C-alpha positions in Angstrom: 69.0 16.3 70.8 65.7 17.3 71.0 63.8 19.1 73.9 61.3 17.3 76.1 58.3 19.0 75.5 55.6 18.6 77.7 51.4 19.4 77.5 48.5 19.0 79.9 45.0 19.4 79.3 42.6 22.3 79.2 39.5 19.7 78.6 38.0 16.7 77.5 34.7 16.0 74.7 31.8 14.4 76.0 30.7 12.3 72.6 28.0 9.3 71.9 31.8 7.8 69.9 32.4 5.6 73.1 35.2 3.3 71.1 37.6 3.8 68.6 36.2 2.4 66.6 33.3 3.4 65.5 34.9 6.1 64.2 37.3 5.3 60.5 41.0 6.0 59.9 40.5 8.4 58.3 38.4 11.9 60.0 37.4 12.6 56.6 35.2 8.9 56.1 34.0 9.4 59.9 30.2 10.3 60.7 30.6 13.8 62.2 28.1 15.2 65.3 27.9 16.7 68.6 29.8 16.6 71.4 30.6 19.1 74.1 34.5 20.4 75.9 34.4 20.7 78.8 37.0 23.1 80.6 38.6 22.6 83.2 38.2 25.4 86.1 42.1 26.9 85.8 41.4 27.6 81.8 38.1 28.7 81.7 38.4 32.7 81.6 40.7 31.3 77.7 37.5 30.5 76.5 36.5 34.2 76.8 35.6 36.0 73.7 33.6 32.9 71.8 29.8 32.2 70.2 28.2 29.8 68.9 28.2 30.1 65.6 31.7 30.9 65.4 34.7 27.7 63.6 37.0 26.5 66.5 39.8 24.4 65.5 40.5 21.6 68.3 44.0 20.5 69.1 43.9 16.7 71.7 45.2 13.9 72.1 44.6 10.6 70.1 44.8 8.5 73.6 43.9 5.5 71.9 46.8 5.8 70.3 48.1 2.4 69.5 52.0 3.2 68.4 52.0 4.4 64.5 53.5 3.4 61.2 55.5 5.4 58.7 53.3 3.9 55.9 49.7 2.6 55.1 48.5 1.4 52.2 44.3 1.5 51.8 42.3 -0.1 49.4 42.8 -0.2 45.4 46.5 -0.2 46.7 47.8 3.5 47.3 50.2 4.0 49.9 50.9 7.3 52.0 52.7 8.1 54.7 51.6 8.9 58.0 52.0 12.7 57.5 49.6 12.6 54.4 46.6 10.6 56.2 44.6 12.2 59.4 45.2 8.3 60.2 45.4 7.9 64.5 48.5 6.0 65.4 51.1 8.2 64.8 54.6 9.9 66.1 53.6 12.2 68.6 49.1 11.1 68.4 48.2 14.4 68.2 44.7 16.0 66.5 42.8 18.4 65.0 39.1 18.6 64.8 37.0 21.8 63.0 34.0 22.8 64.5 31.3 24.7 65.1 30.1 25.9 68.6 27.4 25.5 69.0 26.5 26.8 72.6 28.9 27.5 75.7 27.2 27.2 79.0 29.6 27.9 82.4 33.1 25.4 81.2 31.1 23.4 78.5 31.4 23.9 74.7 28.5 22.2 72.7 30.0 21.2 69.4 28.6 19.8 66.0 30.6 18.0 63.2 33.1 16.6 65.8 35.6 13.3 65.0 36.5 13.3 68.8 35.4 9.5 70.9 34.9 9.7 75.0 37.0 11.4 76.8 39.6 12.3 74.4 41.9 15.3 76.0 41.5 18.6 74.2 45.8 20.3 74.1 44.1 23.6 73.2 41.6 25.5 70.7 42.0 28.1 68.5 39.5 30.5 67.0 39.2 30.1 63.0 39.4 33.4 61.3 38.3 32.9 58.1 
């Protein structure tokens, strides 16, 4: 039996995308925009060293997920498993997005290339070293 896993948000997304319907099931099809990662005070020291121009991976919770399906049929009849897609409705409702840091001001990281909706809980941030 698997161990229980608990995660807590380190921050939240502030975005112009206010509803899930404004983004697409497949992130590559969603127009990318600017957003802000608002870091919670107790995690603020954790962003030390991040700078404008860096690329980061944001790990987040699909907080508007509606259960999940194991397979999805795409246009033209192709079927894919949920693990072969970026669909938000997945068994653990965890997503990742690679974004670019535009600016950092206090507890806010301004980002570009975002497809996350407003209020999305941020679980972690990883610096891309490539």
